[in-house]
Backbone as CSV, one residue per row, in Angstrom:
resi,resn,N_x,N_y,N_z,CA_x,CA_y,CA_z,C_x,C_y,C_z
1,MET,-10.110,13.580,-15.977,-11.316,14.174,-14.454,-11.057,13.242,-13.591
2,LEU,-10.435,13.873,-12.438,-10.516,12.765,-11.391,-11.686,12.727,-10.631
3,ASN,-11.929,11.200,-10.549,-13.202,10.720,-10.049,-13.108,10.744,-8.188
4,LYS,-13.444,11.392,-7.632,-13.342,11.681,-6.256,-14.078,10.206,-5.455
5,ILE,-15.022,9.871,-6.123,-16.176,8.983,-5.630,-15.311,7.448,-5.962
6,LEU,-14.312,7.054,-7.175,-13.836,5.855,-7.344,-12.647,6.229,-6.304
7,VAL,-12.158,7.236,-5.932,-10.830,7.139,-5.314,-11.123,7.041,-4.010
8,GLN,-12.227,7.226,-3.533,-13.109,7.041,-1.873,-13.386,5.758,-1.785
9,GLU,-14.242,5.360,-2.466,-14.206,3.720,-2.611,-12.917,3.021,-2.325
10,LYS,-11.923,3.260,-3.247,-10.460,2.651,-3.188,-9.977,2.605,-1.928
11,ILE,-9.695,4.195,-1.758,-9.633,4.330,0.139,-10.645,3.353,1.478
12,ASN,-11.908,3.252,0.787,-12.591,2.381,1.950,-12.017,1.121,1.877
13,LYS,-11.311,0.476,0.637,-11.048,-0.704,0.458,-9.943,-1.129,1.312
14,ILE,-9.468,-0.199,1.264,-8.002,-0.085,2.076,-8.096,0.064,3.354
15,GLU,-8.721,0.796,3.933,-9.167,0.576,5.449,-9.944,-0.722,5.972
16,ASN,-10.809,-1.150,4.978,-11.572,-2.232,5.009,-9.719,-3.746,5.080
17,TYR,-9.033,-3.803,4.508,-8.190,-4.339,4.528,-7.202,-4.372,5.848
18,THR,-6.977,-3.371,6.122,-6.166,-2.951,7.152,-6.546,-3.287,8.360
19,LYS,-7.770,-3.083,8.526,-8.963,-3.694,9.996,-9.141,-5.626,9.755
20,GLU,-8.736,-6.031,8.694,-8.859,-7.390,8.663,-7.825,-7.932,8.940
21,ILE,-6.701,-7.381,8.756,-5.454,-7.538,9.209,-5.006,-7.655,10.777
22,GLU,-5.411,-6.260,11.403,-4.945,-5.645,12.420,-5.582,-6.411,13.551
23,PRO,-6.075,-7.541,13.777,-6.288,-8.640,14.689,-5.153,-9.801,14.736
24,LEU,-4.856,-9.877,13.665,-3.875,-11.171,13.245,-2.222,-10.186,13.939
25,LEU,-2.324,-9.513,13.559,-1.037,-8.125,14.025,-0.453,-8.125,15.513
26,LYS,-2.117,-8.794,16.071,-1.423,-8.921,17.514,-0.659,-10.215,18.246
27,PHE,-0.735,-11.340,17.207,-0.212,-12.466,17.536,1.212,-12.239,17.383
28,SER,2.460,-12.979,17.838,3.939,-12.983,18.056,4.208,-13.506,16.308
29,VAL,5.197,-12.998,16.017,5.688,-13.448,14.313,5.635,-14.757,14.845
30,ASP,6.069,-15.710,15.772,6.100,-17.097,15.601,4.628,-17.770,15.786
31,GLU,4.340,-16.801,16.410,2.521,-17.618,16.445,2.086,-17.631,14.985
32,ILE,2.313,-16.449,13.954,1.630,-15.891,12.701,2.569,-17.071,11.953
33,MET,4.004,-17.611,11.938,4.373,-18.241,11.088,3.860,-19.484,11.424
34,ALA,3.484,-20.038,12.418,2.833,-21.029,12.770,2.078,-21.589,12.141
35,ASP,1.188,-20.819,11.905,-0.366,-20.938,11.335,-0.466,-20.323,9.228
36,ILE,-0.506,-20.999,9.132,-0.201,-20.534,7.420,-1.822,-20.077,7.050
37,LEU,-2.963,-20.644,7.852,-4.043,-19.520,7.309,-3.582,-18.024,7.988
38,LYS,-2.906,-17.291,9.029,-2.616,-16.231,9.135,-1.926,-15.796,8.447
39,LEU,-0.274,-16.296,7.968,0.064,-15.675,7.360,-0.359,-15.591,6.085
40,ARG,-0.655,-16.233,5.134,-1.456,-16.276,3.803,-2.655,-15.021,4.328
41,THR,-2.909,-14.580,5.168,-4.290,-13.731,4.986,-3.456,-12.326,5.309
42,LEU,-2.286,-12.549,5.848,-1.351,-11.225,6.364,-0.879,-10.694,4.277
43,GLU,-0.231,-11.745,4.076,0.321,-11.899,2.369,-0.978,-10.891,1.494
44,ARG,-1.878,-12.150,1.877,-2.962,-11.458,0.823,-3.634,-10.274,0.946
45,ASN,-3.821,-9.431,2.405,-4.438,-8.223,2.159,-3.211,-7.302,2.502
46,PHE,-1.856,-7.478,2.454,-1.029,-6.514,2.054,-0.673,-6.569,0.551
47,GLN,-1.020,-7.575,-0.255,-0.920,-7.589,-1.656,-1.951,-6.448,-2.105
48,LEU,-3.132,-6.829,-1.267,-3.944,-5.846,-1.822,-4.702,-4.977,-1.613
49,ILE,-3.841,-4.437,-0.428,-3.928,-2.744,0.109,-2.562,-2.275,-1.184
50,VAL,-1.258,-2.817,-1.203,-0.715,-2.207,-2.096,-1.379,-2.486,-3.847
51,ASP,-1.573,-2.866,-4.268,-2.550,-2.767,-5.476,-3.557,-2.120,-5.057
52,THR,-4.299,-1.872,-4.223,-5.643,-0.337,-4.284,-4.299,0.405,-4.367
53,ILE,-3.380,0.600,-3.244,-3.250,2.270,-3.260,-1.979,2.536,-5.192
54,LEU,-1.776,1.746,-5.593,-1.320,1.975,-7.058,-2.523,1.868,-8.006
55,ASP,-3.616,1.385,-7.966,-4.936,1.732,-8.782,-4.894,3.398,-8.511
56,ILE,-5.107,4.106,-7.191,-5.003,5.266,-6.560,-4.033,5.975,-7.191
57,ASN,-2.996,5.678,-7.135,-1.836,5.865,-7.614,-2.259,6.455,-9.436
58,THR,-2.646,5.577,-10.328,-2.222,5.418,-11.356,-3.365,6.603,-12.166
59,HIS,-4.800,6.149,-11.253,-5.770,7.204,-11.670,-5.339,8.447,-11.440
60,ILE,-4.561,8.973,-10.280,-4.580,9.958,-10.319,-3.465,10.737,-11.145
61,ILE,-2.666,10.076,-11.608,-1.864,10.443,-12.597,-2.119,10.760,-13.833
62,ALA,-3.223,9.804,-13.786,-4.245,10.146,-15.205,-5.008,11.406,-15.273
63,ALA,-5.742,11.234,-14.080,-6.401,12.413,-14.322,-6.001,13.727,-14.219
64,GLU,-4.271,13.970,-13.383,-3.952,14.705,-13.348,-2.784,15.500,-14.540
65,ASN,-3.023,14.500,-15.260,-2.285,14.437,-16.453,-0.187,14.425,-16.425
66,LEU,-0.323,13.491,-15.648,1.230,13.812,-14.644,1.717,13.023,-15.570
67,LYS,3.084,13.004,-15.565,3.948,12.240,-16.012,3.492,10.572,-16.413
68,ALA,3.422,9.599,-17.509,3.670,8.212,-17.118,4.561,7.713,-16.600
69,PRO,4.591,6.661,-15.515,5.357,6.140,-14.925,5.456,4.776,-15.580
70,ASP,6.954,4.522,-15.532,7.709,3.715,-16.418,7.156,1.702,-15.683
71,ASN,7.415,1.931,-13.990,6.543,0.918,-13.449,5.851,1.546,-12.326
72,LEU,5.109,0.424,-12.212,4.343,0.576,-10.513,5.090,1.420,-9.851
73,GLN,6.190,1.174,-8.790,6.714,1.762,-7.818,6.963,3.242,-8.649
74,GLU,7.247,3.244,-9.624,7.242,5.232,-9.697,6.076,5.509,-9.772
75,THR,5.028,5.211,-9.445,4.023,6.282,-9.653,3.719,6.632,-7.917
76,LEU,4.633,6.340,-7.093,4.873,6.655,-6.070,5.218,8.367,-5.896
77,SER,6.983,7.989,-6.920,7.446,9.038,-7.091,7.057,10.274,-7.618
78,ILE,6.244,9.727,-8.747,5.593,11.089,-9.196,4.501,11.462,-8.804
79,LEU,3.799,11.247,-7.802,2.827,11.785,-6.783,3.746,12.530,-5.693
80,GLY,4.946,12.243,-5.523,5.463,12.664,-4.737,6.454,13.958,-5.447
81,GLU,7.003,13.826,-6.562,7.222,15.555,-6.988,5.709,16.254,-7.491
82,ALA,4.702,15.821,-7.539,3.195,16.667,-7.544,3.362,16.757,-6.554
83,GLY,3.462,16.829,-5.457,3.335,17.557,-4.158,2.368,16.820,-3.486
84,ILE,1.758,15.451,-4.450,0.732,14.827,-3.171,0.678,14.165,-2.231
85,LEU,2.441,13.284,-2.426,3.025,12.894,-1.615,4.351,13.100,-0.663
86,PRO,4.122,13.137,-0.026,5.369,13.708,0.797,6.798,12.843,0.762
87,PHE,7.711,13.304,0.300,8.926,12.997,-0.787,9.112,11.760,0.766
88,GLU,9.207,11.785,2.048,9.568,11.060,3.202,8.732,9.870,2.995
89,PHE,7.373,9.927,2.810,6.732,8.727,2.873,6.994,7.995,1.696
90,VAL,7.185,8.253,0.424,7.730,7.754,-0.942,8.249,7.359,-0.635
91,GLU,10.139,7.529,-0.125,11.098,6.825,0.161,10.780,5.665,1.211
92,LYS,9.815,6.042,2.019,9.746,4.862,2.935,9.010,3.855,2.618
93,PHE,8.011,4.269,1.555,7.045,3.172,1.362,7.332,2.452,0.290
94,ALA,8.075,2.947,-0.967,8.359,2.475,-2.000,8.814,1.050,-2.039
95,PRO,9.504,0.627,-0.894,9.569,-0.850,-1.048,8.756,-1.547,-0.836
96,ALA,7.858,-1.141,-0.554,6.533,-2.166,-0.521,5.618,-2.495,-1.470
97,VAL,5.915,-2.212,-3.181,6.096,-1.842,-4.050,6.426,-3.716,-4.479
98,GLY,7.967,-3.450,-4.359,9.036,-4.424,-4.362,8.667,-5.747,-3.659
99,LEU,8.340,-5.695,-2.421,7.385,-6.710,-1.582,6.530,-7.214,-2.438
100,ARG,5.668,-6.514,-2.884,4.328,-7.416,-2.719,4.550,-7.854,-4.370
101,ASN,5.514,-7.630,-5.500,6.093,-8.287,-6.468,6.680,-9.346,-5.833
102,LYS,7.524,-9.416,-5.335,8.040,-10.446,-4.640,6.953,-11.759,-4.015
103,ILE,5.868,-11.361,-3.305,4.900,-12.045,-2.521,4.108,-12.645,-3.437
104,VAL,3.591,-11.670,-4.693,2.495,-12.281,-5.997,3.359,-13.170,-6.804
105,HIS,4.535,-12.807,-7.407,5.444,-13.716,-8.694,6.305,-14.464,-7.743
106,ASP,6.580,-14.832,-6.339,7.376,-15.659,-6.340,8.853,-14.958,-6.970
107,TYR,9.099,-14.216,-7.049,10.650,-14.208,-7.364,11.809,-14.263,-6.678
108,GLU,11.564,-14.722,-5.317,12.993,-15.018,-4.867,12.317,-15.369,-3.420
109,LYS,13.231,-15.929,-2.730,12.751,-16.410,-0.997,12.419,-15.249,-0.420
110,ILE,11.361,-15.067,0.465,11.469,-14.089,1.161,11.105,-14.774,2.374
111,ASP,12.087,-13.940,3.536,12.054,-13.513,4.784,10.815,-13.245,5.396
112,GLN,9.903,-14.362,5.470,8.659,-13.955,5.947,8.364,-13.643,7.480
113,LYS,9.603,-13.964,8.243,8.939,-13.201,9.660,9.684,-11.920,9.529
114,LYS,10.356,-10.933,8.720,11.075,-10.066,8.455,9.975,-9.108,7.511
115,VAL,8.866,-10.078,6.599,7.703,-9.333,6.262,6.600,-9.042,7.312
116,ILE,6.632,-10.006,8.074,5.518,-9.841,9.619,5.818,-8.726,10.227
117,THR,7.210,-8.774,10.584,7.872,-7.872,11.536,7.378,-6.348,11.032
118,ASP,7.799,-6.079,9.975,7.700,-5.117,9.427,6.383,-4.772,8.871
119,LEU,5.178,-5.026,8.790,4.242,-5.027,8.290,3.841,-4.618,9.881
120,LYS,4.205,-5.006,11.035,3.511,-4.587,12.134,3.768,-3.434,12.900
121,ASN,5.117,-3.205,12.266,5.777,-1.963,12.872,5.378,-0.493,12.477
122,GLU,4.981,-0.643,10.525,4.472,-0.004,9.729,3.108,0.261,9.169
123,MET,2.223,-0.425,9.610,1.122,-0.194,9.339,0.243,1.240,9.208
124,GLU,1.088,2.399,9.960,1.244,3.779,10.086,0.834,4.520,9.073
125,GLN,1.869,3.548,7.719,1.991,3.916,6.728,0.507,4.265,5.354
126,PHE,-0.115,2.784,5.979,-1.324,2.969,5.412,-1.795,4.092,5.482
127,ALA,-2.479,4.170,6.479,-2.965,5.650,6.987,-2.761,6.684,6.991
128,GLN,-1.548,7.252,6.729,-0.302,7.953,6.381,-0.853,8.822,4.882
129,TYR,-1.012,7.318,4.323,-1.175,7.415,2.866,-2.571,8.251,2.213
130,ILE,-3.298,7.483,3.273,-5.095,7.780,2.905,-5.521,9.051,3.376
131,VAL,-4.299,9.481,4.449,-4.831,11.245,4.744,-4.299,12.435,3.851
132,CYS,-2.712,11.793,2.993,-2.380,12.167,2.088,-3.357,12.584,0.786
133,ILE,-4.428,11.616,0.788,-4.846,11.277,-0.494,-5.926,12.147,-0.290
134,ASP,-6.936,11.794,1.032,-7.996,12.450,0.936,-7.624,13.916,1.377
135,GLU,-6.492,14.397,1.647,-6.373,15.988,1.222,-6.305,16.720,-0.052
136,PHE,-5.719,15.503,-1.214,-5.676,15.977,-2.192,-6.775,15.809,-2.935
137,ILE,-7.850,15.539,-2.449,-9.126,15.250,-3.154,-9.753,16.108,-2.897
138,ASN,-10.277,16.509,-1.116,-10.387,17.647,-1.016,-10.251,19.019,-1.290
139,LYS,-9.246,18.950,-1.807,-8.894,20.334,-2.597,-9.322,20.292,-3.711
140,LYS,-10.043,19.557,-4.429,-9.671,19.319,-6.218,-11.529,19.720,-6.119
């Protein structure tokens, strides 16, 4: 059964994480790159946001008895197939999961300037995700 309270608590976390980094995104890419504290704060909060999104996805998949994902990135596709997330959103957001894995596991050299630029340009994706999930849980 879908735990709406759990989902709402996780949505609140996403909102808090994004609020924490919004002031940092006002700095230029070079200013962020020059300040390791700003850079690591952005990276960590990005990781926490994506982790929380994946937690919500996994909970919804289990609660709705949807097909089990083969990997965390697939949780987005499954919610897209179920009509919970728009396909356009899924296609645009899915690479964030791969980036999160690269940051967390240090798989390969990351273009930190690109990460910062992408984060600056794509913050609205987190808000869009929240709207979609809110709409879904309010229908339940």
